[in-house]
C-alpha positions in Angstrom: 54.6 105.2 58.0 58.3 104.5 58.9 58.8 108.2 59.6 55.9 108.2 62.0 57.2 105.1 63.7 60.6 106.6 64.0 59.3 109.7 65.5 57.3 107.8 68.0 60.2 105.5 69.0 62.5 108.5 69.3 60.1 110.2 71.6 59.9 107.1 73.8 63.7 106.8 74.0 64.1 110.5 74.8 61.4 110.2 77.5 63.1 107.2 79.1 66.5 108.9 79.0 65.0 112.0 80.6 63.5 109.8 83.4 66.8 108.1 83.9 68.6 111.5 84.2 66.2 112.9 86.8 65.9 111.8 90.4 62.8 109.9 91.3 60.6 112.5 93.1 59.3 109.7 95.4 62.8 108.6 96.3 65.6 111.1 96.0 68.5 108.6 96.4 71.9 110.1 97.1 74.6 109.8 94.5 78.3 109.0 94.7 80.4 112.1 94.4 84.1 113.0 94.8 85.3 113.2 98.4 88.7 114.3 99.7 90.8 113.6 102.8 94.2 114.4 104.2 96.6 113.4 107.0 98.6 110.5 108.2 101.5 109.0 106.2 101.5 106.1 108.7 98.2 104.9 107.2 98.9 106.1 103.6 99.7 102.6 102.1 96.5 101.2 103.3 94.5 104.3 102.2 96.1 104.1 98.8 95.2 100.5 98.3 91.6 101.0 99.5 91.1 104.0 97.3 92.4 102.1 94.3 90.1 99.2 95.0 86.9 101.1 95.4 87.0 102.8 92.0 85.4 99.6 90.6 82.4 100.5 92.7 82.2 104.0 91.3 83.7 105.6 94.4 86.1 108.5 93.8 88.2 109.3 96.8 91.4 111.5 96.9 93.9 111.5 99.8 96.9 113.7 100.5 99.4 112.2 102.9 100.5 115.6 104.4 101.0 114.3 107.9 98.6 113.8 110.8 99.0 117.3 112.2 98.1 118.9 108.8 95.2 116.5 108.3 93.6 117.4 111.6 94.0 121.1 110.8 92.6 120.7 107.3 89.5 118.9 108.6 89.0 121.5 111.4 89.1 124.2 108.8 86.7 122.5 106.4 89.2 122.0 103.6 88.7 118.2 103.5 85.8 115.8 104.0 87.8 113.6 106.4 91.1 113.5 108.2 93.4 110.6 109.1 95.5 110.7 112.3 97.2 108.7 115.0 96.8 111.4 117.6 93.5 113.0 118.6 92.7 116.7 119.0 93.5 118.3 122.3 96.9 116.6 123.1 99.5 119.1 124.3 102.6 119.1 122.2 106.0 119.3 124.0 107.5 121.1 121.0 105.0 123.8 120.2 103.4 124.0 123.7 100.2 124.4 121.8 97.1 122.3 122.1 95.7 121.2 118.7 92.2 122.4 119.4 89.2 120.4 118.2 87.0 121.8 115.4 84.5 124.4 116.5 82.8 124.9 113.2 81.7 121.3 112.5 80.7 118.1 114.3 83.2 115.2 114.2 83.8 111.7 115.5 86.8 109.4 115.7 86.7 106.0 113.9 89.5 103.3 114.0 90.6 102.2 110.5 93.7 99.9 110.8 96.2 98.7 113.4 99.9 98.4 113.0 103.4 98.7 114.5 105.7 101.6 114.5 108.9 99.9 113.3 112.6 100.8 113.2 113.9 100.4 109.7 117.7 100.3 109.4 120.6 100.0 106.9 123.5 98.1 108.2 126.0 95.7 106.7 128.9 93.6 108.0 131.6 92.6 105.6 129.4 93.7 102.7 126.4 91.5 103.8 123.1 93.0 104.9 122.2 92.6 108.5 118.5 91.5 108.7 118.1 90.2 112.3 119.1 93.2 114.4 117.6 93.3 117.9 117.2 96.3 120.3 115.8 96.8 123.8 113.6 99.8 124.4 116.3 101.6 126.4 118.8 101.1 123.5 116.3 102.6 121.0 115.7 105.5 123.3 119.4 106.2 123.6 120.0 105.9 119.8 117.4 108.6 119.0 118.5 110.9 121.8 122.2 110.6 120.7 123.4 108.9 123.9 124.5 105.8 121.7 126.2 107.0 118.6 128.1 103.9 117.2 126.8 100.5 116.1 129.4 98.7 118.1 128.3 100.3 121.4 128.4 97.7 124.2 124.6 98.1 124.8 123.8 97.2 121.2 126.3 94.3 121.4 124.5 93.0 124.5 121.2 92.9 122.5 123.0 91.1 119.6 125.4 88.6 121.0 126.0 86.8 117.6 126.7 89.9 115.5 130.3 91.3 115.0 129.0 94.8 114.9 131.0 97.4 113.0 132.5 100.6 114.4 130.2 102.7 112.2 128.5 106.0 113.1 124.7 105.7 113.7 122.6 108.1 111.6 119.2 108.6 113.2 116.7 109.8 110.7 113.6 111.5 112.0 110.5 113.2 110.7 110.9 116.9 109.9 107.1 117.5 109.5 104.2 117.3 111.9 103.8 113.6 112.2 101.5 111.1 113.9 104.4 108.6 113.7 106.6 111.0 115.7 103.8 111.5 118.2 103.3 107.7 118.7 107.1 107.2 119.0 107.6 110.0 121.5 104.5 109.0 123.5 106.1 105.6 124.0 109.4 107.3 124.9 107.7 109.6 127.4 105.8 106.7 129.0 108.5 104.0 129.0 111.8 105.9 129.0 111.1 109.3 130.6 114.6 109.6 132.1 116.3 109.4 128.7 113.6 111.4 126.9 113.2 114.0 129.5 117.0 114.7 129.5 116.9 115.0 125.7 114.0 117.4 125.9 115.8 119.7 128.3 118.9 119.6 126.1 116.9 121.1 123.2 115.1 123.7 125.3 111.9 121.8 126.0 111.7 122.1 129.7 108.3 120.6 130.5 108.4 118.1 133.3 107.6 115.4 132.5 108.3 115.9 128.8 105.4 114.4 126.8 104.7 113.5 123.2 105.4 115.7 120.2 104.5 115.6 116.5 107.7 117.5 115.8 110.8 115.4 116.7 113.8 117.7 117.3 116.0 118.0 114.2 119.5 118.8 115.3 122.3 119.6 112.9 125.1 117.0 113.2 123.1 114.8 115.4 120.3 113.5 113.2 118.8 113.9 109.7 115.3 115.3 109.2 113.1 114.1 106.3 109.5 114.8 105.4 106.9 112.1 105.3 107.2 108.3 105.8 108.4 108.0 102.2 111.1 110.5 103.0 112.6 108.8 106.0 112.3 105.2 104.6 113.6 106.3 101.2 116.6 107.9 102.9 117.5 104.8 104.9 117.1 102.5 101.9 119.9 104.2 99.9 123.2 102.3 99.9 125.1 105.5 100.5 123.4 106.0 103.9 124.7 102.8 105.6 124.4 103.2 109.3 121.0 105.0 109.1 118.0 104.0 111.2 114.5 105.5 111.3 111.1 105.0 112.9 108.3 104.4 110.3 105.2 102.3 109.9 106.1 98.7 109.2 104.3 98.8 105.9 107.0 100.9 104.3 109.8 98.4 105.2 107.8 95.3 104.4 106.9 96.6 100.9 110.6 97.2 100.2 111.7 93.9 101.9 113.9 96.0 104.1 114.8 94.8 107.6 113.4 96.2 110.8 114.5 95.9 114.4 113.1 93.1 116.6 112.1 95.0 119.7 112.3 93.5 123.2 109.0 93.2 124.9 108.2 92.9 128.7 108.3 89.2 128.6 111.9 89.2 127.4 111.4 88.3 123.7 112.6 90.2 120.7 109.6 90.5 118.3 108.9 91.9 114.8 105.8 94.0 114.2 103.9 91.4 112.2 100.1 91.4 112.0 99.8 88.7 114.7 102.2 90.4 117.1 100.3 93.7 116.7 96.9 91.8 117.2 98.2 90.3 120.4 99.5 93.7 121.7 96.3 95.5 120.9 94.2 93.1 123.1 95.5 95.2 126.0 94.6 98.6 124.5 92.1 100.6 126.5 89.5 102.1 124.2 88.1 105.4 125.4 84.4 106.3 125.0 85.2 108.4 121.9 87.2 105.5 120.4 90.6 107.0 121.0 93.2 104.7 122.4 95.2 104.5 125.7 98.3 102.4 125.0 99.8 102.2 128.5 98.9 98.5 128.8 100.1 97.7 125.3 103.6 98.9 126.1 103.7 96.6 129.2 101.8 93.6 127.8 103.6 90.5 129.1 102.4 88.1 126.4 105.7 86.9 124.8 104.1 87.3 121.3 103.4 91.0 121.7 105.1 93.9 119.8 105.2 96.8 122.2 104.9 99.8 119.8 101.5 98.8 118.4 98.6 101.2 117.9 95.9 102.0 115.5 95.1 104.9 113.2 91.7 106.5 112.9 89.6 108.6 110.6 88.2 112.0 111.8 84.7 112.0 110.1 81.9 114.6 110.0 78.7 114.3 111.9 76.8 117.3 110.5 76.3 119.2 107.3 78.5 122.2 108.1 81.6 123.3 106.2 80.5 122.2 102.7 79.4 118.8 103.8 76.3 117.4 102.2 74.4 114.1 102.1 75.9 113.0 98.8 79.4 113.3 100.3 78.2 111.6 103.5 76.8 108.7 101.5 80.0 108.3 99.5 82.1 108.5 102.7 79.9 105.8 104.4 80.3 103.5 101.4 84.0 103.9 101.5 84.1 103.3 105.2 82.0 100.2 105.0 84.4 98.8 102.4 87.6 99.3 104.3 86.1 98.2 107.6 85.2 94.9 106.0 86.8 93.7 102.8 89.7 96.2 103.2 90.7 94.6 106.5 91.3 91.3 104.8 94.2 92.6 102.7 96.0 94.7 105.3 98.4 91.9 106.3 99.9 92.0 102.8 100.4 95.8 103.3 102.2 95.5 106.6 99.3 96.2 109.0 97.0 94.3 111.3 93.2 94.1 110.8 90.9 95.6 113.4 89.3 93.2 115.8 85.5 92.7 116.0 84.9 95.1 118.9 86.5 98.0 117.0 84.7 97.2 113.8 81.4 97.2 115.6 82.3 100.5 117.3 83.4 102.0 114.0 80.2 101.0 112.3 78.3 102.9 114.9 80.4 106.0 114.2 79.7 105.7 110.4 76.0 105.7 111.2 76.5 109.3 112.5 77.6 110.6 109.1 74.8 112.6 107.3 73.6 110.5 104.3 74.9 107.2 105.7 71.4 105.9 106.2 71.2 105.2 102.5 74.2 102.9 102.8 73.0 99.7 104.5 75.6 97.3 105.8 75.7 94.0 107.7 78.8 93.7 109.8 78.3 90.0 110.3 79.1 89.4 106.6 82.6 91.0 106.9 85.5 88.9 105.6 87.7 89.9 108.5 90.4 87.5 109.6 90.1 88.7 113.2 86.5 87.6 113.6 86.3 84.5 115.8 83.2 82.5 116.3 82.6 83.8 119.8 83.7 87.4 119.2 87.3 86.8 120.1 90.2 88.1 118.0 91.0 85.0 116.0 94.3 86.5 114.8 95.6 87.0 118.3 94.4 83.6 119.4 96.3 81.8 116.7 99.4 84.0 116.8 102.6 82.0 116.8 105.1 82.1 119.7 108.5 83.6 119.2 111.4 81.1 119.1 113.7 80.7 122.1 116.6 82.0 120.1 115.0 85.4 120.4 114.6 85.1 124.2 116.9 87.6 125.8 118.0 85.1 128.4 119.1 82.5 125.9 122.4 84.1 124.9 121.5 83.1 121.4 120.2 85.0 118.4 117.9 83.9 115.6 119.2 84.4 112.0 115.8 84.9 110.6 115.4 88.1 108.5 112.7 90.7 109.2 110.6 92.8 106.9 110.5 90.0 104.3 114.3 90.1 104.0 116.4 86.9 103.9 118.3 85.5 106.8 121.5 87.1 108.2 124.5 85.1 107.1 127.2 87.2 109.0 128.7 86.3 112.3 128.8 83.0 114.1 125.2 82.8 115.4 123.8 79.4 116.2 120.2 80.6 116.2 117.9 78.3 114.3 116.0 81.1 112.7 112.8 79.4 113.8 109.6 81.3 114.2 110.0 82.9 110.8 108.5 86.3 111.6 109.8 87.8 108.4 110.0 84.7 106.2 113.1 83.6 104.3 111.7 82.6 100.9 112.6 86.0 99.4 116.1 87.4 99.8 116.2 91.0 100.9 118.2 93.7 99.2 121.9 93.1 99.6 124.5 95.7 99.6 125.4 96.6 96.1 128.8 95.6 94.8 129.8 99.2 94.3 128.7 100.1 97.8 130.5 97.3 99.5 133.7 98.0 97.6 133.6 101.7 98.0 135.4 103.9 100.5 132.9 104.8 103.3 132.9 107.8 105.5 133.0 106.3 109.1 131.2 109.3 110.6 128.3 109.5 108.2 128.2 106.1 106.6 128.1 107.7 103.2 129.9 106.0 100.3 132.3 108.1 98.4 131.9 106.6 94.9 129.3 106.6 92.1 126.7 105.4 94.6 126.6 109.0 95.8 124.4 109.7 92.8 122.0 106.8 93.5 118.4 107.9 94.1 116.3 107.0 97.0 113.6 104.3 96.7 110.1 105.5 97.7 108.4 102.8 99.6 104.7 102.5 99.6 101.8 100.0 99.8 100.6 98.4 96.6 96.9 98.3 95.9 95.5 94.8 95.7 92.6 94.3 93.3 89.5 92.6 94.7 86.5 91.1 93.0 83.9 93.6 91.7 80.5 93.8 93.3 77.8 96.1 92.3 74.1 96.6 92.1 71.6 97.5 89.3 69.4 100.5 90.0 66.3 101.9 88.3 68.4 104.4 86.4 70.6 101.8 84.8 67.6 99.6 83.9 65.9 102.5 82.2 69.0 103.3 80.2 69.3 99.7 79.0 65.7 99.8 77.8 66.3 103.1 76.1 69.4 101.7 74.5 67.5 98.7 73.2 64.8 100.9 71.7 67.4 103.2 70.1 69.0 100.2 68.4 65.6 99.1 67.2 65.0 102.6 65.9 68.2 102.6 63.9 68.1 99.0 62.5 64.3 98.2 62.6 63.0 100.3 59.6 65.7 99.1 57.1 65.1 95.5 58.1 61.3 95.9 57.9 61.7 97.6 54.5 63.8 94.7 53.1 61.2 92.3 54.5 58.4 94.1 52.8 60.4 94.5 49.6 61.0 90.8 49.5 57.3 90.2 49.9 56.5 92.5 46.9 58.9 90.6 44.7 57.3 87.3 45.6 53.9 88.8 44.9 54.9 90.1 41.5 55.0 93.7 42.7 51.4 93.7 43.9 50.6 95.9 46.8 
């Protein structure tokens, strides 16, 4: 009898497992599969955090931060399912003189993913103490990276920093050596706001276009600057004690994560401002969004709100809109699930990573683009339930509305200078500045990295800023965003329910007959062995 029961139960279990393993013929629901992307290092800390968080939902996403230029090419060639870039297809490059042509073998769309500021991370000490409150006007920055200003005690830098006794130290500009969206964003700003300086530099390196425009390939010139690959490369170089005097352009996230100072940049209203989430939010209220969701930043650069950070922009995903080039609906479903996560919950954590969350109008526009991905229809989503700090009750950008005003000690007309540190670094304690440090853009609760004892005591090459002692062997510090875990949320489908039932029957099959046998045996004993 037990053998017969066991066979019957086993048959039921195997039948249920078979049902669970097969798609429902009446509803062939898409499944989550591995997807891959490549591109921007500017956005990499945010991508890395989001990818780490969505694993709890069964989403498997890989991302290679190979640079925006390479990401666009890989997507166009069908090697990845999505690309990440700060620069769209079709922009003429002043270095290569080529136009990065749009894909011809697959449909695509642009989708904003996160906003942020291109910052200027630097390594400078005075008397062995880290400078954390450096301020620079746009024209000063342009001249530093085009080698017209080559020492930190240049009169123009002194004018921007009236309370700092700046050293006679060689400036080491560190630039991207690979095709970079960050380079393109920086040089776009240079071409729009400082064309006289940028154009002269272009001609000096053989780029004779007039006017000289953006480039993903910043000129690397021996003896004039240092080329490093990737945002990790340039930020890691600057962070090393032996490279005192170095300065680079990089997404604010890299400096903030390392608690390394960045430059406060002078805006059109005459205030020196750090690229915080609120300063970027204010700046981006003046961005012009084109019909394809690409951005025109001309009005961002000239935004006269005193709270604005002028080198603000957003990054976007290049996503597929058809099933060509190895795309399928399972991949599309997975990509849509990932996009819905980072457009909503993911935006709530980007401040901690050094970015600014997208405002409501861009999230709405992005959701419409996600709907174009094949397979996305199986991923329903309600944008009104987003936990996004920018969503105001009337559709306004709440983050920009509540953004704090900069302190008067950072007003260029004040003749003063705030001591408040940037990038999460502590306040500057060198010089005789009377600035209150008010406005706290970087915060002073955590002290930033101070110059090491060995570095401050060592002999330093005045031309390169390189220490000539054991610090020479010190390794660079890679700087990147840290994933933030969020609460898990999931759903139970038919397949899981069937597997639970099958598991329960299997347990009954294993343990039921012995328990029943013992029960019947006990009854026989009580009945004197009668059957």
